C-alpha positions in Angstrom: -22.0 -20.5 21.6 -18.7 -22.3 20.9 -18.7 -25.1 18.3 -16.8 -28.3 19.2 -14.0 -29.2 17.0 -15.8 -32.3 15.9 -18.9 -30.6 14.8 -16.9 -27.8 13.1 -14.9 -30.5 11.4 -18.0 -31.9 9.7 -18.8 -28.5 8.1 -18.4 -28.2 4.4 -15.1 -26.5 3.5 -17.1 -23.8 1.6 -19.1 -23.0 4.7 -15.9 -22.6 6.7 -14.5 -20.4 4.0 -17.6 -18.2 4.0 -17.2 -17.5 7.7 -14.2 -15.4 6.8 -16.4 -13.0 5.0 -18.8 -12.4 7.9 -18.5 -8.7 9.2 -18.2 -9.9 12.8 -15.7 -12.7 12.2 -12.5 -12.2 14.3 -9.5 -13.1 12.1 -6.2 -14.7 12.8 -3.1 -13.1 11.2 -3.3 -15.8 8.4 -7.0 -15.4 7.6 -6.7 -11.6 7.8 -3.8 -11.7 5.3 -5.7 -14.0 2.9 -8.8 -11.8 3.1 -6.9 -8.5 2.6 -4.8 -10.0 -0.2 -8.0 -11.1 -1.9 -9.6 -7.7 -1.4 -6.5 -5.9 -2.5 -6.2 -8.0 -5.6 -9.8 -7.2 -6.5 -9.2 -3.5 -5.7 -6.1 -3.5 -7.9 -8.1 -5.1 -10.8 -10.6 -2.3 -10.5 -7.7 0.1 -10.1 -6.4 -1.2 -13.4 -9.8 -0.6 -15.0 -9.6 3.0 -13.7 -6.1 3.5 -15.1 -7.0 1.8 -18.4 -10.1 4.0 -18.8 -7.9 7.1 -18.2 -5.3 5.9 -20.7 -8.1 5.1 -23.2 -10.1 8.3 -22.7 -7.3 10.9 -22.1 -4.0 9.1 -23.0 -0.6 10.3 -21.9 -1.3 14.0 -22.6 -1.0 17.3 -20.7 -4.4 17.1 -19.1 -3.6 13.7 -17.7 -0.5 15.1 -16.3 -2.5 17.8 -14.6 -5.0 15.3 -13.2 -2.2 13.2 -11.5 -0.5 16.3 -10.3 -3.7 17.7 -8.7 -3.5 14.9 -6.1 -0.2 16.4 -4.7 -1.6 19.1 -2.5 -4.4 16.9 -1.0 -1.8 14.3 -0.3 0.4 16.9 1.4 -2.4 18.1 3.5 -3.2 14.6 4.7 0.4 13.9 5.4 1.1 17.2 7.3 -2.1 17.3 9.3 -2.8 13.7 10.0 0.6 12.2 9.3 -1.1 10.0 6.7 -0.8 7.3 9.4 -3.2 8.4 12.1 -4.8 4.9 12.1 -1.4 3.2 12.5 -0.5 5.1 15.8 -4.2 4.8 17.0 -4.2 0.9 16.5 -1.4 0.4 19.0 -3.2 2.5 21.7 -6.7 1.1 21.0 -5.4 -2.5 21.0 -3.8 -2.0 24.3 -7.0 -0.8 25.8 -8.9 -3.8 24.4 -6.4 -6.3 25.7 -6.6 -4.8 29.2 -10.5 -4.7 29.1 -10.6 -0.9 29.2 -13.4 -0.5 26.6 -14.6 2.9 28.0 -11.2 4.5 27.7 -10.8 3.1 24.2 -14.2 4.7 23.1 -13.3 8.0 24.8 -9.9 8.3 23.1 -11.6 7.5 19.7 -14.1 10.3 20.2 -11.4 12.9 21.2 -9.2 12.1 18.3 -12.0 12.3 15.8 -13.3 15.6 17.2 -10.0 17.5 17.6 -8.4 16.3 14.3 -11.5 16.8 12.2 -11.5 20.4 13.3 -7.8 20.8 12.5 -8.3 19.1 9.1 -11.2 21.3 8.2 -9.1 24.4 8.9 -6.3 22.9 6.8 -8.6 22.3 3.9 -9.9 25.9 4.0 -6.3 27.3 3.9 -5.3 24.8 1.2 -8.3 25.8 -1.0 -7.2 29.5 -0.7 -3.5 29.0 -1.4 -3.9 26.3 -4.1 -2.8 28.6 -7.0 0.5 29.6 -5.2 1.3 26.0 -4.4 0.7 24.7 -7.9 2.8 27.4 -9.5 5.6 26.6 -7.1 5.4 22.8 -7.5 4.9 22.3 -11.2 6.2 23.6 -14.6 2.8 23.9 -16.3 1.7 26.3 -19.0 -0.8 28.9 -17.6 -3.9 27.1 -19.0 -2.8 23.8 -17.5 -2.0 25.5 -14.2 -5.5 26.8 -14.0 -6.9 23.3 -14.6 -4.6 21.9 -11.9 -5.9 24.5 -9.5 -9.5 23.6 -10.4 -9.0 19.9 -10.0 -7.0 20.2 -6.8 -9.9 22.2 -5.2 -12.3 19.4 -6.1 -10.0 16.8 -4.4 -9.1 18.6 -1.3 -12.3 17.9 0.8 -11.9 14.1 0.2 -9.0 14.2 2.7 -11.5 14.7 5.6 -13.3 11.5 4.6 -10.0 9.6 4.2 -8.9 10.7 7.6 -12.1 9.9 9.6 -12.4 6.7 7.7 -8.9 5.7 8.6 -9.5 6.2 12.3 -12.8 4.3 12.1 -11.1 1.4 10.2 -8.4 1.3 12.9 -11.2 0.5 15.5 -12.3 -2.4 13.3 -8.7 -3.6 12.7 -8.0 -3.5 16.5 -10.9 -5.8 17.0 -9.6 -8.1 14.1 -12.6 -7.2 12.0 -11.1 -6.8 8.5 -14.0 -7.1 6.1 -15.2 -3.5 6.0 -11.7 -2.0 5.8 -10.8 -4.5 3.1 -13.5 -3.4 0.7 -13.4 0.4 1.2 -10.8 0.9 -1.6 -13.0 -1.1 -4.0 -15.8 1.4 -3.8 -13.3 4.3 -4.0 -12.0 3.0 -7.4 -15.4 2.1 -8.7 -16.7 5.6 -8.1 -13.8 7.2 -9.9 -14.5 5.0 -13.0 -18.2 5.8 -12.8 -17.4 9.5 -12.6 -15.4 9.3 -15.8 -17.9 7.2 -17.6 -21.1 9.1 -16.6 -19.7 12.6 -16.5 -16.8 12.4 -18.9 -18.4 13.9 -21.9 -19.7 16.9 -19.9 -16.7 17.6 -17.6 -13.7 16.0 -19.3 -10.9 14.9 -16.9 -12.6 16.8 -14.1 -15.2 14.0 -14.1 -12.7 11.6 -12.5 -11.9 14.2 -9.8 -15.6 14.4 -8.9 -15.7 10.5 -8.9 -12.7 10.5 -6.5 -14.5 12.8 -4.1 -17.6 10.7 -4.1 -15.5 7.6 -3.7 -13.8 9.0 -0.6 -17.2 9.6 1.0 -18.7 6.3 0.2 -15.6 4.0 0.3 -13.0 4.8 3.1 -15.5 6.7 5.2 -19.1 5.3 4.9 -18.4 1.6 4.7 -16.2 1.7 7.7 -18.7 3.8 9.7 -21.3 1.3 9.0 -19.0 -1.5 10.2 -18.2 0.4 13.4 -21.9 1.1 14.1 -22.7 -2.6 13.7 -20.3 -3.5 16.6 -21.7 -0.7 18.8 -18.8 1.9 18.5 -20.1 5.1 19.9 -19.0 8.7 19.2 -19.4 11.6 21.5 -17.9 15.0 20.5 -15.1 15.8 22.9 -12.3 18.4 22.9 -10.6 16.9 26.1 -7.0 17.5 24.9 -5.7 16.8 28.4 -6.7 13.2 28.1 -3.7 11.0 28.8 -4.3 8.6 25.9 -4.9 11.5 23.5 -1.6 13.1 24.5 0.1 9.8 23.9 -1.4 9.6 20.5 -0.2 13.1 19.7 3.3 12.2 20.9 3.3 9.1 18.6 1.8 10.9 15.7 3.9 14.1 15.6 7.0 12.5 14.2 4.9 11.0 11.5 3.3 14.4 10.8 6.6 16.4 10.8 8.8 13.8 9.2 8.8 13.0 5.5 9.0 9.4 4.4 10.2 8.5 0.9 7.3 6.0 0.7 5.0 9.0 0.3 7.4 11.7 -1.0 8.6 9.5 -3.9 5.4 10.4 -6.0 5.7 14.1 -5.2 9.4 14.2 -6.3 8.6 12.3 -9.5 5.8 14.6 -10.4 7.9 17.7 -9.7 10.7 16.8 -12.1 8.6 15.1 -14.7 6.2 18.2 -15.0 8.6 19.8 -17.4 7.7 17.4 -20.2 4.3 16.7 -21.8 3.0 13.2 -20.9 5.9 12.3 -18.6 3.9 12.5 -15.4 1.3 10.3 -17.0 3.6 7.6 -18.3 5.5 7.5 -14.9 2.1 7.3 -13.1 0.9 4.5 -15.3 4.0 2.5 -14.7 4.0 3.3 -11.0 0.3 2.3 -10.6 0.9 -1.0 -12.3 3.9 -1.5 -10.1 1.7 -0.8 -7.1 -0.4 -3.9 -7.7 2.2 -6.5 -6.5 3.3 -4.0 -3.7 -0.3 -3.9 -2.5 -1.0 -7.6 -2.8 2.3 -8.7 -1.3 3.2 -5.8 1.0 0.3 -3.6 1.8 -2.2 -6.4 2.6 0.4 -8.2 4.8 1.3 -4.9 6.6 -2.3 -4.0 7.3 -3.0 -7.5 8.6 0.1 -7.7 10.7 0.1 -4.5 12.7 -2.6 -5.5 15.2 -0.7 -8.8 15.8 2.6 -7.1 16.1 1.1 -4.7 18.6 -0.5 -7.4 20.6 2.8 -9.4 20.8 4.8 -6.4 21.9 2.1 -5.3 24.3 2.2 -8.6 26.0 6.1 -8.5 26.1 6.5 -11.6 24.0 9.6 -10.2 22.5 11.0 -13.4 21.0 7.8 -14.1 19.3 7.6 -10.5 18.1 11.0 -10.6 16.5 10.3 -14.1 14.9 7.0 -13.0 13.6 8.4 -9.8 12.0 11.5 -11.6 10.5 9.4 -14.5 9.1 6.9 -12.1 7.6 9.7 -10.0 5.9 11.4 -13.2 4.6 8.4 -14.6 3.0 7.2 -11.4 1.4 10.7 -10.4 0.2 11.4 -13.9 -1.2 8.1 -13.8 -3.2 8.8 -10.3 -4.3 12.3 -11.2 -5.7 10.7 -13.9 -7.8 7.9 -11.7 -8.9 10.3 -8.9 -9.9 12.1 -11.2 -12.2 9.0 -11.9 -14.1 7.8 -8.3 -14.1 11.1 -7.1 -15.6 11.1 -9.7 -18.3 7.5 -9.1 -19.3 7.5 -5.3 -19.0 6.8 -4.4 -22.6 4.1 -7.0 -23.5 2.4 -6.4 -20.1 2.3 -2.6 -20.4 1.2 -2.8 -24.0 -1.6 -5.2 -23.2 -2.8 -3.4 -20.1 -2.7 0.2 -21.4 -2.5 0.5 -25.3 -5.9 1.6 -26.5 -7.7 4.8 -27.4 -5.4 7.8 -26.9 -2.5 5.6 -25.5 -0.3 4.4 -28.4 2.6 1.8 -28.7 5.2 4.5 -28.4 3.7 5.4 -25.0 3.8 1.7 -24.1 7.5 1.5 -24.9 8.3 4.5 -22.7 6.1 3.3 -19.9 7.6 -0.2 -20.0 11.1 1.1 -19.4 9.9 2.9 -16.2 8.0 -0.2 -15.1 11.2 -2.3 -15.7 13.2 0.0 -13.4 10.5 0.3 -10.7 10.3 -3.5 -10.5 13.9 -3.8 -9.2 12.9 -2.5 -5.8 9.7 -4.6 -5.3 11.0 -6.6 -2.4 12.2 -3.4 -0.6 8.9 -1.7 -1.1 7.2 -4.7 0.4 9.6 -5.2 3.3 9.9 -1.6 4.5 6.2 -1.5 5.4 6.7 -4.5 7.8 9.8 -3.0 9.3 8.0 0.4 9.8 5.1 -1.3 11.5 7.4 -3.2 13.8 8.5 0.2 15.1 4.9 1.5 15.3 3.8 -1.7 17.3 6.7 -0.9 19.7 5.4 2.6 20.2 8.4 4.2 18.6 7.5 6.5 15.7 10.3 8.9 16.3 13.3 6.7 15.2 11.9 5.6 11.8 10.7 9.0 10.9 14.0 10.8 11.8 15.8 8.2 9.6 13.3 8.4 6.8 13.3 12.3 6.8 17.1 12.4 6.7 17.2 9.8 3.8 14.4 11.5 1.9 16.1 14.9 2.0 19.4 13.3 1.1 17.8 11.5 -1.9 16.3 14.6 -3.5 19.7 15.7 -5.0 20.1 12.1 -6.4 16.7 12.5 -8.2 17.8 15.7 -9.7 21.2 14.3 -10.8 19.8 11.2 -12.3 17.0 13.1 -14.0 19.5 15.5 -15.6 21.7 12.6 -16.7 19.2 10.0 -17.8 15.9 12.0 -18.1 12.7 10.4 -16.9 14.4 6.9 -16.7 16.7 8.4 -14.1 13.8 9.2 -11.9 12.7 5.6 -11.8 16.3 4.6 -10.9 16.5 7.2 -8.2 13.2 5.9 -6.8 14.8 2.4 -6.5 17.9 3.8 -4.8 15.9 5.7 -2.3 13.6 2.9 -1.2 16.4 0.4 -1.0 18.5 2.6 1.3 15.3 3.4 3.4 14.5 -0.3 3.9 18.1 -1.3 4.9 18.2 1.7 7.3 15.0 0.5 9.1 16.4 -3.1 9.3 19.7 -1.9 10.8 17.9 0.4 13.4 15.6 -2.5 14.5 18.7 -4.7 14.9 20.5 -2.1 16.9 17.5 -1.6 19.2 17.4 -5.3 19.6 13.7 -5.4 18.5 14.3 -7.5 15.4 17.8 -9.0 15.5 19.3 -9.7 12.0 20.2 -13.2 13.2 16.5 -14.0 13.1 16.3 -13.5 9.3 16.5 -16.6 7.2 19.3 -15.2 5.1 20.3 -18.3 3.2 16.8 -19.0 2.0 16.3 -15.4 1.1 19.6 -15.5 -0.9 18.4 -18.6 -2.7 15.2 -16.9 -3.8 17.2 -13.8 -5.0 19.6 -16.0 -7.0 16.7 -17.9 -8.6 14.9 -14.7 -9.4 18.0 -13.3 -11.2 18.7 -16.4 -13.2 15.1 -17.1 -14.2 14.5 -13.4 -15.0 17.5 -13.1 -17.2 16.7 -16.4 -19.0 13.1 -15.5 -19.6 14.1 -12.1 -20.8 16.5 -13.5 -23.4 14.0 -16.0 -24.6 11.3 -13.3 -25.0 13.5 -11.6 -27.5 12.7 -14.4 -29.9 9.4 -12.7 -30.6 9.7 -9.1 -31.9 7.2 -6.7 -30.4 5.9 -4.1 -32.8 2.5 -3.3 -31.4 0.6 -6.4 -32.3 -1.7 -7.9 -29.7 -0.9 -11.4 -30.9 2.9 -10.9 -30.5 2.3 -9.4 -27.0 0.3 -12.5 -25.9 2.8 -15.0 -27.5 5.8 -13.2 -25.9 4.0 -13.1 -22.5 3.2 -16.8 -22.6 6.7 -17.7 -23.7 8.4 -15.6 -21.1 6.0 -16.7 -18.3 6.5 -20.4 -19.1 10.3 -20.0 -19.2 10.3 -18.0 -16.0 8.0 -20.5 -14.2 10.3 -23.4 -15.3 13.4 -21.5 -14.2 11.9 -20.8 -10.8 10.7 -24.3 -10.2 14.0 -25.8 -11.3 16.1 -23.3 -9.4 14.2 -23.8 -6.1 14.5 -27.6 -6.5 18.3 -27.6 -7.4 19.1 -25.3 -4.4 16.8 -27.3 -2.1 14.9 -24.2 -1.1 12.2 -24.6 1.6 10.4 -21.4 0.4 7.3 -23.3 -0.9 7.0 -25.2 2.4 7.5 -22.0 4.3 4.7 -20.3 2.4 2.3 -23.1 3.2 2.9 -22.7 6.9 0.4 -20.3 8.2 2.6 -19.2 11.1 5.6 -20.2 12.9 4.2 -23.0 15.2 7.0 -22.9 17.8 4.7 -21.0 20.1 1.6 -22.5 21.9 -0.7 -19.5 21.3 -0.1 -19.7 17.6 -0.7 -23.5 17.4 -4.0 -22.8 19.1 -5.0 -20.1 16.7 -4.2 -22.5 13.8 -6.3 -25.3 15.3 -9.2 -22.9 15.8 -9.0 -21.7 12.2 -8.6 -25.1 10.6 -11.5 -26.6 12.6 -13.7 -23.6 12.0 -14.3 -23.2 15.7 -15.4 -19.9 17.1 -13.5 -18.4 20.0 -15.8 -17.1 22.9 
């Protein structure tokens, strides 16, 4: 039954807000982004606890290096067999079936993909288990005892890729129906189980306890919670190997470029681990810096990208190209502008933040200093990490996976010598700088290609406002960094907190003053839920504000 706007308007605001957390609530792009940002923020808090526990219990030592490195082959398997993006290509196809009321075809395609690719992935896992020793010896520069530990941990982690893959396809069904609750909270369970594995089994199994926790987390988080959500909406599954199915062949055509291509977004971690494996603790410190850097990427970029793809796909599928371009450009503008400002704060606060977050147990102040340098350099590219995901999904929504992956593969292969050169010249710090260079070039290339294909013309970007945000970020970041130098940091928690407060207040004042002086409209733009120039968007906003339920 559809509520009238008047009756919905009399509802308590908390009641309307709680509706967003109903499993069957169909979200708009705005409410989906808010939900996913909230869930990602909570997931990253738990992810921080995971990393903090690992730093406390195991420090930046050789065994921690090995644990991080053990994820490489499972990641490779997922990327090669499933493209790591099976749900992305599936969303576009599944959404098209839903918009044209072809429910039966959508369900059939879902069943075929699950059946065929699960069989392929199982075969891949068996082969990977057999050849793990050869891969580890080729990829890393570990001593023999650490190499054996790497092989052992890798073999524990490999089966988890099956549950990640199936869970990704099932979550795509939910996302296509604008049901975001279950996909949003899968990562929470995954991170919780890793921590529980370490706490409960740590004394008996050491660092392997976290690998066991990761395997259990993959089963209960990405897989089981999404399967429960799909079952609740009546999603059926019937085993089928009908590889001649037209929709399945389309999915294969879209997915093959993603499977065969190599994107720096994924390969960056592999390249960093390869070069850093020659030094004890270097993989761990890079990993701690990258994982903390991943928090704003996830909150600003990942949540927005995940929420945006179904809407991008719907706009493109309905041939509303002007709206498609405007939606992509405005999403990139807002996320990039926020990321510029956030990066200024992150760079200025790198040492006190890293020291407060990680220094405890086996992780000392010297580790904090090294990790803070890497975190500083990673932060430079925050806006580009956030923007590239939206540009990639614009291509995926348009049914073009070949163009971005050809470009990404060429750029990734071309970047590898730069990683090596900067590593040899500047050691591990050079790897962080090379990571920045690679992702910046990758993002700019996607933007140029979208412009040349007339999917997202550059003229639609709000360049002046974006430039204002970047200028304010540089000035406020430099000013707060200089002010922070007034408090020497020598490993005291008190000095960390004082420096963090001083830098943050200076940065906030600089941002507020800079945006005001330049007459920036960024804050007003962020308050707008969507570009309201289009009737269907205004209708969605009215529905959401009133709390009405669409039939």
